[in-house]
N, C-alpha and C positions, 0 to 999 in steps of 0.2 A: 503492500499500501505507501503510496506517494503523497508526499505534502505538498500541495500546490502554494504557490506564493500568495500571499495577501494582494488581493485589487489595491491598486495606488488610490491614495481618493479622491475626490473630484475636486477638482480648483475651484476655489471660491470664487463667486464673482463681486466684483466691488466696479463704482460707478464713480469717476471721477467728473464734474461739470466745469469747464473753464467761463467764464462770465467774464466779459470784458468791451471795454469801453469802445464805442466805434473810430475807426482809422486806425493805427499802428497798433493799438493793442489788440484790434480784432482781426488783424493779418497774422500777427506771433502767435495768435491764441488755434487760428486755425494751421497753422503750421504743424502748432507741437501736437494737435491734437489725432495727427495721422502717427508722429512717430512714438509718443509717450508709453502707448501700452506696449511694444516691446520693453524701449530701458524703463521704466517700471515693472516688469518681468524680471528683468536681470537683474534689477537692485533689490527687489523682495520678495524674488522666489518666484518658482512654477506653482507654487500655492493656490495664488492670487491670479484669476483673468481678470484683467481691466477693462472698460470702456470709456473712451474718453469722447468726452463732448464739447465743441465751443459754441457758446450761445453770444451773441453780439446784443449789448443791453446798457443804455446811457446811464452810467454811476449818477449816485447825486451830484452836485456842481460842488457842496461846500468840502472843502479840502478839509476838515479835522473833524469828520462826521464820524460818529461812533460805528466799528465794524459790525456790529448787530443792528445798527440802523440802515447800513448798505444792504445788508443782507434783508431787511425787509422791504426795501425801496427798489430791490431786480426781485423778489420772490415771485408777481407775475409774471416773469418775463420766462420762468422755466416753465420746461414743456410739462412735469411734474414734479412730485416730491418725492421720488424713487432715487433719489443721490448719496451717496455716503459722504466724499468730500466735495466741497463747493471752494475754489479757489479765484477770488475778482483779482482782475488786471485793470490796473486803469494808469493812465499819464496824469493824475490829482500828486501833485507833489504835497509830500505830507511829513510834520515835524515834528520833535518830542524836543521841547525845549529851543535847542539850538542847533539839534541833528537832525538831518534827514532821516526818516524811518524809510526803510528797504522791504518789511513785511510784517504784517502782524497776526498773529495765527492764535486762534480761539478752539483750545483743545476740547470742549464740553458740546460746542455745535460742530465742531468738525468741518470749521470754515477758516480761512485764512485770504486774508488782500496783500497782493503785491506791488508798489509802487515801483512804476518802471523808469520814473527821473532819477533815483538813486542809483537802479543800476545802472546808469551812466549813456554813452551813444555807442563805446566798443564794444563789439561782438554783441550783442544787444538778445540775441534769439537764443545763441547756447548760454549767455546768463539766466533768461529769465528759466529755463529747461532745467538747470541746475537748481536754483531754488525752488521750482514746481517738484522737482523729485524730492531735494532734500523735506520740505515742507510735508510732503505724503507720505515720509518716512517718519516724521513724527506723529501724524495722524491716522497712521497704521498699527495697531497691536504689532508688536513684536518689531517693529522698524527700529531701524537705527536713528537716533535723535540728533545726531552732530549734526548743527545748522552748515550749506556750504558756506566755503568763503565769502560767496559775493552778497550775502546777505548783511556782514558787516557783524559787527558784536550785538551780545541783548544790552536792552537800554536799563542804564543804572537807576533812573529817576523816570517818576510818571509824568506826564505832560497835563498842563491844569485841563487841556482843551478837549482831551480825548479819555473817558477811562475805560479802559479794556477791561477790568472786572481781574478778577483773582484768577480765571483759568485761561488768558488772555496773557500771551509771550509776543515781545515788540524786539525791534533786530534796527540799529539803526548803523549809520556810518558815519563814525564822528569824525574829526576835523578840519582840515583843508580838503583832506581828498572826497569828502562825503559832499561837499561842498560843490566843489568841480564836478564830481560826477552829476549832479543834482541838476546845474545849471546847463550841461553837456545834453543829458537824457530830457530837458525841456525846450530845449534847440533846435533836438532831433526831432521832438513830438510837433515841432512847429511846419518841419520841412523847408527851410527857406530856398533852400536852390528853387522850389517853383513859386516863388513870390509874383516873380514877372509875368510867370505863364498865363494868369488868367487877368491880367491888368491890360486891356488893347489901347487903351489910352496913351497909359503909359511907354509900352514897347512902340507904337507911331511915331510917339513922340521922341524917341530914341533915335530910330532909324530914320526918321525925315532930318534930323537934323545931323546924323552923318550921310547921309545921302547927299545934302547941300554943300556941308564941306569938302567931302571927298573929291568933289568934282570942280573945289576953288583953286582957283591956281594961286592966291595970298594963301591960303591953308600950306601949300605948295613951299612956297618962301619961308613961312615961318617956324615948320615942325622940322625941318633938317637943320636948323640953325641954333635948336634948341641944345642943352645940355643934359645928358641925365639925369642930373639934381633938379634940373627946371621941368624936365619930363614928368619925375616921380613927386614934386610938389603939386602940379595939375593935378595930377591923379588924387592925389590924396586929398587935395582942396574940394574937388568935384565931387567924390566917393565923399566926402564928410558929408558935401550940401545938402547931397539928394537924399543921405539916409537924414541927416537934421530934417529936411524940410518934411518926409514922407511922416515921421515921426510927429512933429508940431502940428503940420496941417490936417491931419487925421486924428488930433489927440490922442495921440496912442501911451502916453507920458503919462501913468498915475501920480499923483498928487494923492499929499498927506489928507487930507480932506475930503479923499475917495473912498476913503477904506470902507465896507459895506459892514453895517452897524450889527454890534453883536458877534463881531468874528475876530480872534486873532489872526488878522494877517497884513504883514509886513512888508513894503512896497518890496523889498530886498526877498525873492530873485526876482521878480516880475518885470524890474524896471531894467532891469539888466538882462534879461534873458529878450527884451522887447529888441534894446539896442542891438547884441548879436545875431538876431535873427535877421531883422533891419537890413545890419552893415553886409554879415554873409547870403543877403539875399544880392545886394547892391554888387558886390564883389563877382556872383555868379552870373548876372545880368553883364559886369563887366569884361568877363573871360572867354565870354560867348559871343560877343559882339567885339571883341580884339582877336579875335581869331577869323572872323570871319570878314574883319578888315583886313588883315595882315592878307589872307590866301585873297581876297578880289586886288588889292591892291598890285601882286603878283601878277594876276589874271591880266587885269585891264590896264594898265599906266603902261604907257609905251618907255620905255627909257629912253629914247630919244627927246620927246616931248616933254617927260618932268624933266630931265638934266637940262635943255633950254631954260625951263622956268627958274629951276636953280643956280643955273649959269657955271654947270661944272657937269664934271661926268657923274653916272649916278651909280650907288654900290648897294647892297642886301641894307645898311644900316639905315638907310633914307626911308626904302619903304616901310621899315618897322618902327620907325619914329613916328611917320606920315599916320599908321595905324593907329602906333600908339595915343598921339597928339588927337587925333579926331576921336578915338574911344572915350578919351578922357572929356572931353566939350560937349558930347552927345549925354553926357548923364543930366547935362543942364535942360536938356530939352525934354529927359524923362523925367525931372523934376515938375516942368508945365505940364507934362502926359497926367501926372500923378495927381496933381491940382486938381484936373477935371472929374478923375474918378470919385464915386458916392463911397463916405468913411466906412459903409459897410461891407463892398467890396472888398477895399483895403484889408482892414482885420479877416475876412475871409480867406486872402490870398495870404497872408502875412501869419495868421497863427492858428495851431489846431485846434482839435474839439472842446477842449476842456478851457484853453485861452480865452477864446472867442466865449464862451458861456461866461467869465466872469468878466469878460468883458461888458457884456451884454447885463448881467446882474449888476455893477456900475452903474450905466446909464439909467437902468430901474430905480437905482436906488437915488439916482441926482435928480429923476424927474419926478418921484414922491416927496425929497425934500423941497425941489421949488416946487411942489402945489401945495405945501403946506404951508410955506411961506405968503 
């Protein structure tokens, strides 16, 4: 009589739901939903069969909202209540005192929140995956509880703005590294390289100015005569002028009196993020226009005609200096073009979902104040 081996136990089914803000968080959640089941099985063992679903739902706009309140706000977006672990991905910047918060975990409710800005802008997909794997390990029986390094360290103090409760854990990224990662993450969420793609009037102003200057003999005379330092100064001044014009003309700079009532919203880092976002958007436009004009100058300008205008034989540097000079002056045309854009269009182009919601809340709060007076 032979003893047959005992059958292997059936794997336990568990469902992980990733609830993400629209935009970048949603894109990351959908990508992770395809890879996480296999990653979770490798990390936590073959005894659990994982189902991972990604749901896009706009979370509440208050950056310091309690985790349990946030769960209630998105509860209606879940298809059903048959889930084991819920993780919210948001591009809201969250802070505990002065430290950026990377994650908050509620072990009683099997929920967690990951704030993408605190994870930075480099290798963001990989960092979010590491964070999710570490959080699921902590919320799974017999899982390894060591948090991944991307989450930073456990918070030593409790923020007065959020009461996480006895079963909650908060991780922060302290010091200069944490603030730099948060700012970089917020700027990435704004996607500054897309700033001018939807501002048709601004683009029209830039390219119309470039076209006029490109075929102007006076420009041909001036550009090659400038030194590299003079060209660099013109570039810096024109970029600074366009950046400042966009921020001032469309009221993107928050003031001390613009705070939302009853909330701890310091102007830092929003104004800094706005400045970096607009500046990077201007530099992206500058790079595209410069490359276009360099190629156009070599293809269109006849060396004999160009040389006759400047009074000597031409060389490669003359074409580069001409394109450089025209690009810098064309930003002035972009300033006039952005002045014709509606402020709503500029905000939609400059900011991500969360930053736009904050700006809208500020406008509504200001409108109520004005009506009350």
